[in-house]
N, C-alpha and C positions, 0 to 999 in steps of 0.2 A: 422731723428735723429737731435736733436737740437744742437746748438753750444752755450755753456754756456757763451761765451764771451759777448753775448747780454743779458742784464737784462732789462726786460720790467717793467717800473714803473706803478703800478696800482694806479695812483693818481685820483681815482674816489671816489664818496662820501661814498660808503658802500660796505660791503662784497658781497651783492647780485650782484651789478654792477661789482665788481672785478671778481667774479666767471664767470659772463657772458662773460667778455673779455677773460678770460683764456680758456673758452670753445670754443670761436671763433678761438683762436690761436692754440688750440690742441697741437699736438706733435711738432709743429714748434718752440715752445719756452719752455725752461726747467727751467728758472730762473726768479723770480719775485721780485720786490721791493714793499714793503708795508710801507707807511710812516705815519707820525704823523697825517695827515689830516683824515686818516681812522681809527684812534685808537678808537674813540667813535662809529664808524660805524661797529664794528665787525672785525677790522683788525687782531687781534690775532687769532680769530676763523678762519678767512680766511686763515691765514698763516698755521695753523694746518691742515686744510682741504686740501689745495694744497699740503702740504708736505706728509701727511699720506695717503691720498686717491688718489692723482694724481702723486705722485713721483716727485714733483717739488722742486727745491732749493729755499730758501727764504732769502732775504736780508731785514732785519727790519731796517728802516731808522728813528731812534728816535732822533738822535743828542743830546744825553744826556749831561746835563751840570748842576752840582750841587756840593755840598761839597763831599769830597772823600767817606765818609761812606755811603752817600745816593746813589751815583753812583754805588759803589760796591754792595750794596744790590739790587738795581734795575737790574743790569747786572746778578747777581746770580739768581734772579727770572726769568729773560728772558731766561737764559741758559737752563732751564728745557724744553723749547719748541723745542729743537734740531734744532735751526736755523743755517744758514750758516754764515751770516754777520750781524753785529750790528754796528751802527755808534754812536760815541760820539764826542764831541768837542775836538779839538786837543791840548788843554792845557795839559802840561805834567802831572800835578797832577790828572786831570780827566782820562787821559789814564792809568796811573798807577793803579788807583782805579778800572777801568774797567777790566784791565787785571787780577787783583786779583779776581774780581767777576766771570770772565769767566774761571778761573783755573779749570782744570779737565774736561772741555767740549771741543768740537771741534769747537765751535763758534768763528769766527774771529772778532777781534775788529778793526774797521776802523776809523781813526781819521780824522775829517773834518779840512781842512786847511783854505781856504777862500771860502765862498759860491759862487757858479757860478752866482748867481743873483746880485752880488755886483761888483761895480767898485770903482775907487779911490775916487770919490765924496761921495759914500756911506760910505766908511771907514772914510773919513774926518768928516762926520756928526756924526759918532759913536765915534769920538775921538780916532781912532786907529792910532798907530804910523805912522810917515811919511815913505815913501818908495814906490817903484814900487811894484805892486801886485805880479809879478813873484818872486821878492826877498823875500817878506813876506811869500809866499807859500813855497818857498824853505826852509826858516828858520823854519817855523812851521812843515813842513814835517820832517826835520832833528830831531827836538826836540821830535816829536811824536814817531819816530822810536827809538830814544835813550831811550824813556820811555817804550818801549816794544810793540808798536802798530804792529799788523799784517799787516797793510796796511794803506793807506790814501785815502781820497776823495779830488779830485782837479779837476779843469776844464781841458779839453783836451789840452788847450793852454799851460799848465804847465807840461804835462805828460813827455815830453822829459827831461825837467830840473830836475824833480824828479828822473826819471829813471837813470840819470847820477850820482846820489849821491851814494857814497860807502855804506851808511846806507840803501839804497833801495834794496840791493842785497837780493833776496829771499823774498821780501815783495810785497804786492799787491798794484796796483794803479787802482782805480776805478774812472771813469770819467762820471759824469752827464754833462748836457750842450752839449750833442751830438745831432746834427741836420743833417738829410740827406739833400743833395743839394736841395734848393728850398723850404725847410720847414720853417715855421714861427719860429722866435726865441722865441716868447712868453716873459716870464719874465727872460730869460737867456741872459746874457750880454757877457760872455766869452765862445764862442762856437767853434766847429770844426765838420767836417764830421766824420762818423763812421770809414772809412778807415784811415783817418789822425790820429785819436785818437789811434787806434791800432798800426799804424806804429810808432807813437811817444813813445810807451811803455806802453800804458794802457793794463791791463789784462782783464778788463771788461768795457763795455760802458753801460750807463743807458739811455734808450729812453722811453719816456712816450707818450705824446700827439700825436706825429707823427704816432704812432702805433694805439692807441686805439680810436683816433678820425677819423681815416681813414675809408672810405666807406667799405673797405675790410681789416680789421686789419691783417689777416694772410698774405695776399699778401704784405702788407707794411713791416711786420716783415721779410718775406722771402727776400724782396729786400735789407733790411739792412744786413741780413746775407750773401747774395751774395756779397755785397760790401766789407764786412770785410774779406770774404774768398778769394776773387779775388784781393783785393787791396794790 
């Protein structure tokens, strides 16, 4: 029986590769993230196959950002696929439009706060306002919740800070940038272990490469599950 607190990111090139990973993981994993990188490689088809034929839950990580009418239309179109989670950028106007598009469906809208691959130097280069990243994440999470978001995406290092917000009551916190002890960070800069992320208030953790690049992906996933269940 899988524990859906673990979401495995299928950040592989195409649907065929993604299905091969899912087959190796079998019933150990019940929740998958399909991102923008696979969109042109059959990502939506894979999402539908995993959901309808294998009974898996699906997190579509598109990080939508556009004018309100466009976001609303895009979300309304995606809602027909009966997905579980969809990401948009955490700007309040984007969140409000996404919530309108998702109305009437069970799909949860998750607002991205600050990408886990960014640090303060990256924000400076992008001309993002001054301030420590945890403070910016807290503010963006608060504003996203106020705009109606069902949850937020943030690094595990900010999970406890967000969980302490009154506005976070009953909302989801999903944390990418989770790495088992000893795993390579890759392009993630603000990381934590699976057990720490859950302990700090995350509802779901997202792990990709440490699972699907392992020589035995199922064993790698089961080790992560054991850590969050025993931690």
